[in-house]
VEXKE-92860 format. One line per field, with one value per residue (C-alpha): residue in three letters; residue number from 0; chain; x, y, z. Coordinates in Angstrom, 2 decimals. Layout:
BEGIN
residu (ALA ...)
num (NUM ...)
chaine (A ...)
X (X ...)
Y (Y ...)
Z (Z ...)
REM end
This chain:
BEGIN
residu (UNK UNK UNK UNK UNK UNK UNK UNK UNK UNK UNK UNK UNK UNK UNK UNK UNK UNK UNK UNK UNK UNK UNK UNK UNK UNK UNK UNK UNK UNK UNK UNK UNK UNK UNK UNK UNK UNK UNK UNK UNK UNK UNK UNK UNK UNK UNK UNK UNK UNK UNK UNK UNK UNK UNK UNK UNK UNK UNK UNK UNK UNK UNK UNK UNK UNK UNK UNK UNK UNK UNK UNK UNK UNK UNK UNK UNK UNK UNK UNK UNK UNK UNK UNK UNK UNK UNK UNK UNK UNK UNK UNK UNK UNK UNK UNK UNK UNK UNK UNK UNK UNK UNK UNK UNK UNK UNK UNK UNK UNK UNK UNK UNK UNK UNK UNK UNK UNK UNK UNK UNK UNK UNK UNK UNK UNK UNK UNK UNK UNK UNK UNK UNK UNK UNK UNK UNK UNK UNK UNK UNK UNK UNK UNK UNK UNK UNK UNK UNK UNK UNK UNK UNK UNK UNK UNK UNK UNK UNK UNK UNK UNK UNK UNK UNK UNK UNK UNK UNK UNK UNK UNK UNK UNK UNK UNK UNK UNK UNK UNK UNK UNK UNK UNK UNK UNK UNK UNK UNK UNK UNK UNK UNK UNK UNK UNK UNK UNK UNK UNK UNK UNK UNK UNK UNK UNK UNK UNK UNK UNK UNK UNK UNK UNK UNK UNK UNK UNK UNK UNK UNK UNK UNK UNK UNK UNK UNK UNK UNK UNK UNK UNK UNK UNK UNK UNK UNK UNK UNK UNK UNK UNK UNK UNK UNK UNK UNK UNK UNK UNK UNK UNK UNK UNK UNK UNK UNK UNK UNK UNK UNK UNK UNK UNK UNK UNK UNK UNK UNK UNK UNK UNK UNK UNK UNK UNK UNK UNK UNK UNK UNK UNK UNK UNK UNK UNK UNK UNK UNK UNK UNK UNK UNK UNK UNK UNK UNK UNK UNK UNK UNK UNK UNK UNK UNK UNK UNK UNK UNK UNK UNK UNK UNK UNK UNK UNK UNK UNK UNK UNK UNK UNK UNK UNK UNK UNK UNK UNK UNK UNK UNK UNK UNK UNK UNK UNK UNK UNK UNK UNK UNK UNK UNK UNK UNK UNK UNK UNK UNK UNK UNK UNK UNK UNK UNK UNK UNK UNK UNK UNK UNK UNK UNK UNK UNK UNK UNK UNK UNK UNK UNK UNK UNK UNK UNK UNK UNK UNK UNK UNK UNK UNK UNK UNK UNK UNK UNK UNK UNK UNK UNK UNK UNK UNK UNK UNK UNK UNK UNK UNK UNK UNK UNK UNK UNK UNK UNK UNK UNK UNK UNK UNK UNK UNK UNK UNK UNK UNK UNK UNK UNK UNK UNK UNK UNK UNK UNK UNK UNK UNK UNK UNK UNK UNK UNK UNK UNK UNK UNK UNK UNK UNK UNK UNK UNK UNK UNK UNK UNK UNK UNK UNK UNK UNK UNK UNK UNK UNK UNK UNK UNK UNK UNK UNK UNK UNK UNK UNK UNK UNK UNK UNK UNK UNK UNK UNK UNK UNK UNK UNK UNK UNK UNK UNK UNK UNK UNK UNK UNK UNK UNK UNK UNK UNK UNK UNK UNK UNK UNK UNK UNK UNK UNK UNK UNK UNK UNK UNK UNK UNK UNK UNK UNK UNK UNK UNK UNK UNK UNK UNK UNK UNK UNK UNK UNK UNK UNK UNK UNK UNK UNK UNK UNK UNK UNK UNK UNK UNK UNK UNK UNK UNK UNK UNK UNK UNK UNK UNK UNK UNK UNK UNK UNK UNK UNK UNK UNK UNK UNK UNK UNK UNK UNK UNK UNK UNK UNK UNK UNK UNK UNK UNK UNK UNK UNK UNK UNK UNK UNK UNK UNK UNK UNK UNK UNK UNK UNK UNK UNK UNK UNK UNK UNK UNK UNK UNK UNK UNK UNK UNK UNK UNK UNK UNK UNK UNK UNK UNK UNK UNK UNK UNK UNK UNK UNK UNK UNK UNK UNK UNK UNK UNK UNK)
num (0 1 2 3 4 5 6 7 8 9 10 11 12 13 14 15 16 17 18 19 20 21 22 23 24 25 26 27 28 29 30 31 32 33 34 35 36 37 38 39 40 41 42 43 44 45 46 47 48 49 50 51 52 53 54 55 56 57 58 59 60 61 62 63 64 65 66 67 68 69 70 71 72 73 74 75 76 77 78 79 80 81 82 83 84 85 86 87 88 89 90 91 92 93 94 95 96 97 98 99 100 101 102 103 104 105 106 107 108 109 110 111 112 113 114 115 116 117 118 119 120 121 122 123 124 125 126 127 128 129 130 131 132 133 134 135 136 137 138 139 140 141 142 143 144 145 146 147 148 149 150 151 152 153 154 155 156 157 158 159 160 161 162 163 164 165 166 167 168 169 170 171 172 173 174 175 176 177 178 179 180 181 182 183 184 185 186 187 188 189 190 191 192 193 194 195 196 197 198 199 200 201 202 203 204 205 206 207 208 209 210 211 212 213 214 215 216 217 218 219 220 221 222 223 224 225 226 227 228 229 230 231 232 233 234 235 236 237 238 239 240 241 242 243 244 245 246 247 248 249 250 251 252 253 254 255 256 257 258 259 260 261 262 263 264 265 266 267 268 269 270 271 272 273 274 275 276 277 278 279 280 281 282 283 284 285 286 287 288 289 290 291 292 293 294 295 296 297 298 299 300 301 302 303 304 305 306 307 308 309 310 311 312 313 314 315 316 317 318 319 320 321 322 323 324 325 326 327 328 329 330 331 332 333 334 335 336 337 338 339 340 341 342 343 344 345 346 347 348 349 350 351 352 353 354 355 356 357 358 359 360 361 362 363 364 365 366 367 368 369 370 371 372 373 374 375 376 377 378 379 380 381 382 383 384 385 386 387 388 389 390 391 392 393 394 395 396 397 398 399 400 401 402 403 404 405 406 407 408 409 410 411 412 413 414 415 416 417 418 419 420 421 422 423 424 425 426 427 428 429 430 431 432 433 434 435 436 437 438 439 440 441 442 443 444 445 446 447 448 449 450 451 452 453 454 455 456 457 458 459 460 461 462 463 464 465 466 467 468 469 470 471 472 473 474 475 476 477 478 479 480 481 482 483 484 485 486 487 488 489 490 491 492 493 494 495 496 497 498 499 500 501 502 503 504 505 506 507 508 509 510 511 512 513 514 515 516 517 518 519 520 521 522 523 524 525 526 527 528 529 530 531 532 533 534 535 536 537 538 539 540 541 542 543 544 545 546 547 548 549 550 551 552 553 554 555 556 557 558 559 560 561 562 563 564 565 566 567 568 569 570 571 572 573 574 575 576 577 578 579 580 581 582 583 584 585 586 587 588 589 590 591 592 593 594 595 596 597 598 599 600 601 602 603 604 605 606 607 608 609 610 611 612 613 614 615 616 617 618 619 620 621 622)
chaine (A A A A A A A A A A A A A A A A A A A A A A A A A A A A A A A A A A A A A A A A A A A A A A A A A A A A A A A A A A A A A A A A A A A A A A A A A A A A A A A A A A A A A A A A A A A A A A A A A A A A A A A A A A A A A A A A A A A A A A A A A A A A A A A A A A A A A A A A A A A A A A A A A A A A A A A A A A A A A A A A A A A A A A A A A A A A A A A A A A A A A A A A A A A A A A A A A A A A A A A A A A A A A A A A A A A A A A A A A A A A A A A A A A A A A A A A A A A A A A A A A A A A A A A A A A A A A A A A A A A A A A A A A A A A A A A A A A A A A A A A A A A A A A A A A A A A A A A A A A A A A A A A A A A A A A A A A A A A A A A A A A A A A A A A A A A A A A A A A A A A A A A A A A A A A A A A A A A A A A A A A A A A A A A A A A A A A A A A A A A A A A A A A A A A A A A A A A A A A A A A A A A A A A A A A A A A A A A A A A A A A A A A A A A A A A A A A A A A A A A A A A A A A A A A A A A A A A A A A A A A A A A A A A A A A A A A A A A A A A A A A A A A A A A A A A A A A A A A A A A A A A A A A A A A A A A A A A A A A A A A A A A A A A A A A A A A A A A A A A A A A A A A A A A A A A A A A A A A A A A A A A A A A A A A A A A A A A A A A A A A A A A A A A A A A A A A A A A A A A A A A A A A A A A A A A A A A A A A A A A A A A A)
X (15.61 15.73 12.05 11.15 13.45 11.78 8.11 9.04 10.45 7.25 5.09 7.56 7.70 3.97 3.32 5.74 4.55 1.06 0.28 2.00 0.01 -3.19 -2.36 -1.80 -5.03 -6.89 -7.87 -5.85 -3.13 -5.67 -7.17 -3.91 -2.43 -5.64 -5.28 -1.70 -2.58 -4.86 -2.11 0.22 -2.07 -1.33 2.49 1.80 -0.37 2.38 5.15 2.30 2.62 0.77 -1.32 -3.23 -0.23 1.10 -2.04 -2.17 1.31 0.18 -3.07 -0.76 -0.72 -4.26 -2.83 -0.48 -2.93 -5.36 -2.26 -1.51 -5.31 -5.22 -2.30 -4.48 -7.02 -7.13 -9.10 -10.92 -11.67 -12.95 -15.25 -16.81 -17.38 -19.11 -22.59 -21.56 -19.60 -22.17 -25.06 -23.85 -21.82 -24.33 -27.13 -25.05 -23.84 -27.16 -29.11 -26.55 -26.51 -30.30 -31.28 -28.35 -29.43 -33.13 -32.10 -29.92 -33.15 -35.02 -32.11 -32.85 -29.92 -30.32 -30.50 -27.29 -25.53 -27.62 -26.73 -22.86 -23.28 -25.01 -22.18 -19.31 -20.71 -21.88 -18.51 -16.39 -12.84 -11.04 -7.64 -9.24 -11.55 -9.08 -6.36 -8.37 -9.82 -6.32 -5.25 -7.99 -8.09 -11.53 -10.51 -11.83 -15.11 -18.35 -18.40 -14.85 -15.54 -18.90 -16.94 -14.34 -16.90 -18.36 -15.23 -13.95 -17.28 -16.93 -13.38 -14.47 -17.53 -15.19 -14.42 -18.15 -18.64 -15.51 -16.97 -20.64 -19.84 -18.61 -22.11 -23.63 -21.67 -23.63 -23.11 -23.23 -19.94 -18.39 -16.73 -15.37 -11.81 -11.82 -13.04 -10.29 -7.64 -8.94 -8.71 -5.03 -3.17 -2.27 -0.82 -3.33 -3.20 -6.72 -7.30 -9.19 -9.47 -12.57 -14.92 -13.95 -10.31 -10.45 -11.92 -9.47 -6.47 -8.20 -8.46 -5.07 -3.89 -5.85 -4.33 -1.00 -1.44 -2.83 0.10 2.68 1.53 0.92 4.27 6.42 6.89 8.46 11.67 11.98 12.04 14.18 16.82 16.61 17.00 20.02 21.59 20.84 20.37 17.39 16.96 17.08 14.05 12.21 12.98 11.73 8.49 7.72 8.59 5.85 3.37 4.04 4.13 0.78 -0.56 0.74 -0.31 -3.91 -3.93 -2.75 -5.92 -8.12 -8.61 -8.41 -4.69 -6.09 -8.18 -5.19 -2.82 -5.75 -5.97 -2.01 -2.36 -4.93 -2.93 0.16 -1.79 -0.67 2.89 5.67 7.02 3.67 4.89 7.82 6.26 3.71 6.35 8.52 5.29 3.84 6.01 5.79 2.10 1.88 3.99 2.17 -1.29 -0.19 0.79 -2.31 -4.46 -2.20 -3.28 -6.81 -6.51 -4.50 -6.81 -9.73 -10.97 -11.76 -12.81 -15.12 -16.29 -16.67 -18.65 -21.01 -20.56 -24.19 -24.86 -21.64 -21.83 -25.45 -24.55 -21.71 -23.84 -26.95 -24.52 -23.24 -26.57 -28.08 -25.19 -25.17 -29.03 -28.49 -25.64 -27.32 -30.45 -27.87 -26.32 -29.83 -30.84 -27.35 -27.94 -24.84 -25.93 -25.08 -21.94 -20.77 -23.79 -22.63 -19.20 -20.21 -22.81 -20.67 -17.15 -18.38 -20.58 -18.24 -17.32 -14.06 -10.83 -12.04 -14.69 -11.85 -10.74 -14.73 -15.15 -12.28 -13.22 -16.85 -15.41 -13.14 -15.69 -18.34 -20.47 -20.30 -19.79 -16.57 -18.49 -20.64 -17.45 -15.76 -18.36 -18.65 -14.86 -15.39 -18.12 -15.82 -12.69 -14.95 -16.71 -13.26 -12.25 -15.07 -14.61 -12.16 -14.51 -17.00 -14.62 -14.17 -18.05 -18.15 -15.40 -16.10 -19.96 -21.43 -18.75 -19.64 -23.43 -22.73 -21.79 -19.23 -16.39 -16.73 -12.96 -14.01 -16.91 -14.70 -12.00 -8.87 -8.38 -6.07 -2.79 -1.73 -1.34 2.46 5.09 8.44 11.31 14.01 13.78 17.42 19.20 17.49 13.93 13.64 13.44 11.01 8.92 9.01 8.27 5.20 3.63 4.35 2.06 -0.66 0.01 -0.21 2.85 3.61 7.40 9.45 12.64 15.07 17.25 15.90 17.85 16.33 12.73 12.97 14.31 11.68 8.75 9.61 9.38 5.83 6.43 4.75 7.57 7.06 10.10 11.10 13.13 11.12 12.86 10.96 8.08 5.72 6.44 5.50 2.50 1.60 2.13 -0.37 1.58 -1.47 -3.39 -0.40 0.11 3.49 6.38 9.56 12.74 15.35 17.40 21.19 21.75 22.33 21.25 18.05 16.88 17.42 15.83 12.96 12.14 12.23 9.79 7.46 7.33 6.94 4.12 2.39 2.57 0.14 2.40 4.73 7.99 10.34 13.96 17.02 20.59 23.44 25.55 25.49 25.69 23.15 20.60 21.19 20.57 17.34 16.40 16.91 14.57 11.77 12.18 11.51 11.73 15.07 16.80 20.63 21.47 24.22 23.53 21.47 24.19 26.70 25.15 25.06 28.68 29.59 27.29 29.53 32.77 31.28 30.91 34.00 35.91 34.14 30.96 27.93 24.94 23.04 25.75 26.62 22.77 22.49 25.74 24.59 20.86 22.75 24.83 22.12 19.83 22.84 23.68 20.00 19.65 22.71 21.79 18.69 20.40 23.38 20.89 19.36 22.37 23.47 23.10 22.74 24.90 27.93 30.68 30.74 34.28 33.08 30.03 32.08 28.58 28.28 31.79 31.53 28.35 29.78 32.80 30.55 28.59 31.79 33.19 29.74 29.91 33.51 32.62 29.59 32.02 34.55 34.04 32.06 34.00 33.22 34.77 35.91 37.54 41.14 41.37 41.36 44.70 45.69 49.42 50.60 52.57 54.14 55.66 56.81 58.73)
Y (-28.09 -28.43 -29.21 -26.07 -23.85 -25.02 -24.82 -21.21 -20.29 -21.53 -19.11 -16.25 -16.39 -16.97 -13.89 -11.34 -12.68 -12.47 -9.88 -6.90 -7.94 -8.06 -4.62 -3.02 -4.52 -3.11 -6.09 -5.56 -7.52 -9.62 -11.07 -11.22 -13.52 -15.63 -16.35 -17.00 -19.76 -21.38 -21.19 -23.12 -25.53 -28.28 -28.25 -28.01 -31.24 -32.95 -32.21 -33.70 -30.09 -29.90 -26.49 -26.94 -26.46 -23.52 -22.37 -22.09 -20.62 -17.71 -17.08 -15.40 -12.63 -12.10 -11.77 -9.14 -7.38 -6.93 -5.90 -3.08 -2.13 -1.87 0.43 2.86 3.00 4.91 3.35 6.80 6.06 2.62 3.64 6.46 3.65 1.45 2.21 0.71 -1.77 -3.36 -2.39 -2.51 -5.64 -7.45 -6.99 -8.00 -11.29 -11.93 -11.49 -13.55 -16.57 -16.51 -16.37 -19.09 -21.03 -21.05 -21.96 -24.74 -26.38 -26.00 -28.20 -30.67 -30.28 -30.62 -27.78 -28.35 -28.47 -25.40 -23.24 -24.21 -23.51 -19.95 -19.06 -19.88 -17.78 -14.90 -14.14 -12.01 -11.77 -9.55 -10.12 -9.40 -6.06 -4.32 -4.51 -3.89 -0.68 0.53 0.02 2.25 4.91 3.88 3.53 6.49 6.52 6.00 2.59 1.82 2.78 0.71 -2.13 -1.80 -2.12 -4.98 -6.80 -6.05 -7.50 -10.61 -11.02 -10.57 -12.94 -16.02 -16.32 -17.37 -19.35 -21.28 -21.56 -22.85 -24.99 -28.09 -28.11 -28.77 -32.00 -34.57 -38.30 -40.23 -38.45 -38.75 -42.00 -40.85 -40.77 -37.16 -36.99 -39.14 -37.21 -33.93 -35.65 -35.80 -33.53 -30.02 -27.09 -25.53 -24.06 -24.38 -28.18 -30.22 -27.14 -26.30 -23.47 -20.78 -21.74 -21.43 -18.17 -16.78 -18.02 -16.28 -13.01 -13.27 -13.48 -10.55 -8.60 -9.47 -8.20 -4.83 -4.70 -5.48 -3.03 -0.02 -0.48 -2.88 -2.12 1.34 0.20 -2.97 -1.11 1.62 -0.92 -2.58 0.82 1.68 -0.96 1.20 -2.07 -1.77 -5.63 -5.89 -3.63 -5.42 -9.14 -7.63 -6.57 -9.70 -11.57 -9.40 -10.14 -13.72 -14.09 -12.51 -14.64 -17.81 -16.56 -16.13 -19.68 -21.37 -19.84 -20.87 -17.02 -15.78 -14.82 -12.15 -10.49 -10.78 -8.77 -6.21 -5.65 -5.11 -3.04 -0.77 -0.46 0.75 3.41 6.20 4.73 6.68 3.36 3.10 4.29 2.29 -0.69 -0.46 -0.01 -2.86 -5.39 -4.31 -5.99 -9.16 -8.71 -8.23 -11.18 -13.40 -12.39 -12.70 -16.11 -16.76 -15.67 -18.01 -21.00 -20.06 -20.07 -23.42 -25.04 -25.01 -28.75 -28.30 -32.08 -31.37 -28.21 -29.60 -32.55 -30.23 -27.20 -26.00 -26.49 -24.76 -21.72 -21.54 -21.59 -19.15 -16.64 -16.99 -16.53 -13.36 -11.93 -12.99 -11.21 -7.99 -7.73 -8.12 -5.16 -3.04 -2.92 -2.58 0.42 1.79 1.46 3.16 6.10 5.02 6.56 6.51 4.81 3.92 1.68 -0.09 -0.09 -2.08 -4.21 -5.42 -5.52 -7.56 -10.08 -13.02 -15.41 -15.25 -16.73 -17.50 -19.54 -22.29 -22.23 -22.69 -25.54 -27.44 -26.67 -28.13 -31.24 -31.98 -31.60 -33.98 -31.17 -30.95 -34.08 -33.95 -33.96 -31.08 -29.33 -29.67 -28.35 -25.41 -24.73 -24.38 -21.86 -19.93 -19.67 -18.99 -15.98 -14.73 -15.15 -13.19 -10.31 -8.11 -8.62 -6.82 -3.87 -3.48 -3.39 -0.74 1.58 1.37 1.02 2.35 5.34 7.09 7.17 9.06 12.72 12.72 9.91 7.59 8.42 12.21 11.58 12.02 14.31 12.58 13.56 11.26 12.75 16.33 18.45 19.18 16.20 16.90 14.47 14.85 16.65 17.40 21.05 21.90 20.15 20.90 24.50 24.48 22.22 24.51 27.75 25.94 24.56 27.76 29.66 26.79 24.37 20.70 18.50 14.81 14.56 11.56 11.06 7.95 8.95 7.01 8.98 12.27 10.88 10.12 13.33 15.00 12.66 13.76 17.45 16.37 16.52 13.79 12.33 9.26 6.76 5.41 6.55 9.02 8.65 5.58 5.80 3.37 4.85 8.40 6.88 5.83 9.33 10.49 12.19 11.43 14.57 16.68 19.90 20.51 18.23 19.66 17.01 17.93 14.95 14.81 12.70 14.17 11.20 10.23 14.08 14.11 10.85 11.38 14.77 13.14 10.59 13.02 15.63 13.31 11.18 13.68 16.92 18.71 18.60 21.77 20.04 22.09 20.50 20.74 21.37 20.48 22.61 24.52 21.72 19.66 22.62 22.06 18.05 19.21 21.81 19.05 16.66 19.56 21.02 24.93 25.53 24.59 26.03 25.74 24.84 27.22 30.06 32.12 31.92 32.50 35.51 36.91 36.37 38.21 40.89 40.93 40.92 44.17 45.67 44.63 46.34 49.93 49.98 50.78 48.93 49.97 49.59 46.08 45.06 46.50 45.07 41.55 42.21 42.80 39.97 37.43 38.80 38.30 34.87 33.75 34.82 33.24 29.96 29.75 30.31 27.80 24.95 24.80 23.64 20.88 17.55 15.03 12.39 14.31 15.95 19.57 19.68 17.85 19.94 22.99 24.53 24.99 25.98 28.82 29.90 30.33 32.32 34.43 35.14 35.97 38.46 40.27 40.42 41.70 44.47 45.84 46.19 48.21 52.17 51.12 52.01 52.93 55.91 53.55 50.97 50.75 49.07 45.20 43.58 39.87 38.72 35.82 33.15 31.80 35.22 35.85 32.60)
Z (-4.32 -8.20 -8.03 -5.81 -7.98 -11.13 -9.60 -8.39 -12.08 -13.69 -11.52 -11.80 -15.60 -15.82 -13.67 -15.61 -18.99 -18.59 -15.92 -17.77 -21.18 -19.19 -17.45 -20.82 -22.27 -19.33 -17.52 -14.27 -12.64 -10.81 -13.82 -15.35 -12.38 -12.83 -16.34 -15.91 -13.40 -15.78 -18.26 -16.07 -15.01 -17.50 -16.36 -12.80 -13.04 -15.03 -12.20 -9.57 -7.70 -4.81 -5.20 -2.16 0.00 -2.18 -1.87 1.93 1.73 -0.57 1.84 3.74 1.30 2.57 6.18 5.14 3.54 6.26 8.21 6.07 5.91 9.72 9.48 7.12 9.78 13.40 16.05 16.04 12.35 12.79 15.52 13.41 10.63 13.10 11.62 8.30 9.35 11.33 9.66 6.13 6.51 8.86 6.16 3.43 5.36 6.91 3.47 1.18 3.50 3.93 0.38 -0.74 1.95 0.93 -2.88 -1.41 0.48 -2.73 -4.69 -2.03 0.42 4.11 6.28 7.84 4.42 3.12 6.05 5.43 1.85 2.55 5.11 2.64 -0.15 1.72 1.89 -0.81 -1.68 0.26 -1.82 -5.05 -4.26 -2.07 -4.65 -7.39 -5.58 -4.73 -8.30 -9.37 -6.81 -5.85 -2.13 -0.77 -2.75 -0.98 -2.85 -1.95 1.79 1.70 0.29 2.60 5.73 4.42 3.51 7.20 8.76 6.61 7.67 11.59 10.86 9.80 13.37 14.33 11.28 12.10 15.44 14.09 11.33 13.53 15.13 11.88 11.29 9.52 11.26 8.25 7.10 10.55 9.98 6.39 5.41 5.33 8.84 10.07 8.36 9.97 13.52 13.02 16.14 14.99 17.03 19.22 22.59 23.21 22.01 24.41 26.91 28.81 27.21 29.97 29.74 26.15 26.16 28.69 26.75 23.55 25.46 26.71 23.17 21.75 24.86 24.29 20.53 21.84 24.41 21.83 19.56 21.66 24.04 22.80 19.10 19.67 21.70 19.75 16.23 17.97 18.77 15.37 13.38 15.52 13.40 10.17 8.32 6.09 5.62 9.42 9.68 7.06 8.68 12.25 10.21 8.57 12.27 13.72 11.26 11.07 14.97 15.37 12.76 14.23 18.12 16.34 14.67 18.14 19.97 17.35 15.73 12.23 11.30 9.27 11.73 14.25 12.14 11.24 14.96 15.13 12.34 13.59 17.02 15.00 13.02 15.23 15.35 13.80 12.26 10.46 6.87 7.07 8.20 5.35 2.65 4.08 4.01 0.83 -1.56 -0.03 0.10 -3.67 -4.34 -2.23 -3.41 -6.97 -6.32 -4.46 -7.30 -9.39 -7.42 -7.72 -11.61 -11.63 -9.24 -11.58 -12.06 -16.03 -15.86 -13.45 -14.99 -18.51 -17.06 -15.21 -17.21 -17.06 -13.45 -12.52 -14.53 -13.60 -10.01 -10.47 -12.21 -9.89 -7.18 -8.25 -9.08 -5.66 -4.03 -6.29 -5.75 -1.97 -2.15 -4.23 -1.93 1.02 -0.47 -1.02 2.56 3.61 0.85 -1.22 -4.33 -8.19 -9.35 -5.75 -5.38 -8.58 -7.81 -4.32 -5.89 -8.71 -6.77 -3.98 -5.95 -5.84 -3.47 -1.49 -0.52 2.63 0.71 0.19 3.75 4.96 2.56 3.57 7.26 6.28 4.78 7.50 9.99 8.21 7.20 3.33 1.31 -0.99 -4.16 -3.36 -1.92 -5.19 -7.27 -4.74 -5.07 -8.99 -8.08 -5.80 -8.25 -11.31 -9.70 -8.42 -12.24 -13.44 -10.98 -12.95 -15.95 -13.80 -12.80 -16.38 -17.17 -14.09 -15.91 -19.39 -19.20 -15.83 -14.92 -17.99 -17.28 -14.27 -14.54 -11.50 -11.61 -8.29 -7.53 -6.76 -4.29 -1.04 0.25 1.46 5.15 6.38 5.09 5.18 2.10 3.05 3.23 4.67 3.83 6.17 9.13 9.84 9.53 6.51 7.08 10.42 9.97 7.02 9.26 12.40 10.27 8.29 11.97 13.55 10.97 11.58 8.62 9.13 7.96 7.32 8.05 7.47 8.54 8.53 11.66 14.73 16.99 15.56 15.53 19.33 20.18 18.03 19.35 23.06 21.91 20.76 17.08 14.86 12.37 10.90 10.55 7.03 4.03 2.33 -0.89 -1.67 -3.85 -2.27 1.16 -0.53 -1.66 1.92 3.00 0.75 -2.31 -4.57 -2.62 -1.25 -2.10 -1.39 -1.05 0.75 -0.25 2.26 2.83 2.43 -0.42 -3.78 -6.03 -3.93 -4.04 -7.60 -8.10 -5.95 -7.27 -10.93 -9.89 -8.04 -10.96 -13.84 -11.98 -9.59 -11.72 -9.52 -6.51 -6.00 -5.22 -3.34 -3.65 -1.50 -3.52 -2.37 -4.65 -7.95 -10.34 -8.23 -9.28 -12.81 -12.31 -10.48 -13.34 -15.97 -14.03 -14.14 -10.64 -10.52 -6.80 -6.17 -2.76 -2.72 1.04 1.67 -0.89 1.21 4.08 1.29 0.10 3.89 4.18 1.04 2.22 5.49 3.32 1.95 5.07 6.52 3.50 4.32 2.66 4.14 5.12 2.45 0.08 1.09 0.78 -2.57 -3.91 -2.55 -4.16 -7.68 -7.28 -6.14 -9.14 -11.69 -10.54 -10.47 -14.14 -14.97 -13.31 -15.44 -18.64 -17.91 -16.52 -19.67 -21.39 -18.60 -19.74 -16.87 -16.89 -18.92 -17.03 -17.10 -18.31 -21.37 -22.01 -24.38 -24.61 -21.15 -20.78 -23.54 -21.93 -18.28 -19.90 -21.70 -18.30 -16.46 -19.01 -18.84 -15.32 -15.38 -18.03 -16.18 -13.08 -15.06 -14.18 -11.17 -7.94 -4.27 -2.63 0.46 -1.71 -2.97 -6.60 -6.28 -6.66 -6.76 -6.51 -8.70 -6.21 -9.28 -10.22 -6.57 -6.64)
REM end
């Protein structure tokens, strides 16, 4: 237990120390994690830490990432990008594999080893590229979409690669110790099963994932959300992702591909945003751990011993893949900085390279001595990738007149986000939709959600006060945010977050009472609606009518009061100090007294022919 806590502490302290520094220096979080891993590698060696086991665990971050990527894609959108997916991705994988294979043959390697090396190096790092594209806001650009199509094709291509590699086995390696270790029994539903039975089991597993995502998740999450425990919902989301990954592993498929497929199926689910918000923190932590293990696993002794060869192979690989990507981008008419973004961003080898190399060694395809050197090439190319993104930002982008990030318009999210669909947000949403506006609605009430869904309204389940959930809903490009939840502190905190971080978004906030208005004003909100204000004005107007005033007089008197009250609200709001009790804010108290005296003096001399002079009874005097 102590050893586990020590190792966890070492990784955490390295991450929280190095990554913020790297981010401030403009190096990005990925390079920060890699550097952190390099920094702690001597300590891990002294402690005899099994980095391979930790890396296998951390690779689950890639699985979670592809699940989240799937959540961002609707099946219709996936079908629309099929040409880039197959054409661009297929051209990159085929071209890179063929050229690397030829170079390996020139180095004197046998054909089988050359093919395996080509397959390993044709893959790029899904984890690094997608993480960096999201951080830099480049995901929706032409280059970002092209990169995503290629990465998705690569992840799918891993499956036939895993099927092909055992067929390349070299007889001389069959009796090695590595092969013996690989023969140990592992959990599998398709081991020693005939081909057609294996195919049926695999199809059944994929069918179950589709069935589960389409029909079983809704009642499951409805049941879980009825407990109103957020941690239970998070546990259910993790259970679902882990279960699908386990099922895919048992039938010999890629866990990442399985969870991606589940994500695509759930892309239209009302629980999508909440799933994304619950899984994202785990994905981030595991990916950070994965990058650190990559940095820590660099064999510096072997690197220094064959420094010239390793560096030459690494740079040569990145140049080859960059050229293949640039040519592919030109054929598919990806222009300007977008083409460079794709070429530089995907020039590295990927995390699946470690998997395929280990698999190749275990299946007697690549000797251990060669695999160790190739793993160094994979690790170094990943380490250099953030540097290429910096090169893209600092050198290439300024050469083009238009920033890459503005190449595409975002169409997945609506311009209007409504947080809370209760007695306030529901009315606002119905008014907007009746006028033809499209809205993204988030509500945390499972019962409310189910009722609205039966009425044909699209409402997402989740806690809309969470910034990560807002980001998933498209706050970056929204025009209007309606905050209609009924928790005062959550409204204020959410409003402040959006006003500060997304100043272009018009924020309309629900205020619980007059003092809440002051809080919202102090954090920068200027469109504040008191939830009972308009109904109270109407009640006051009815009171005027009940006391004998005509409807015209009542309306005029109510309008006069509302005008003065709104003016006074702005004047007194400027004196409010958030966190300071009003009873202790003497400046505010003095201003309110002054305002009330002014109102009373304005009323002196005013009278209505239908009203008796106003009187009050002092109950203490009566006693």
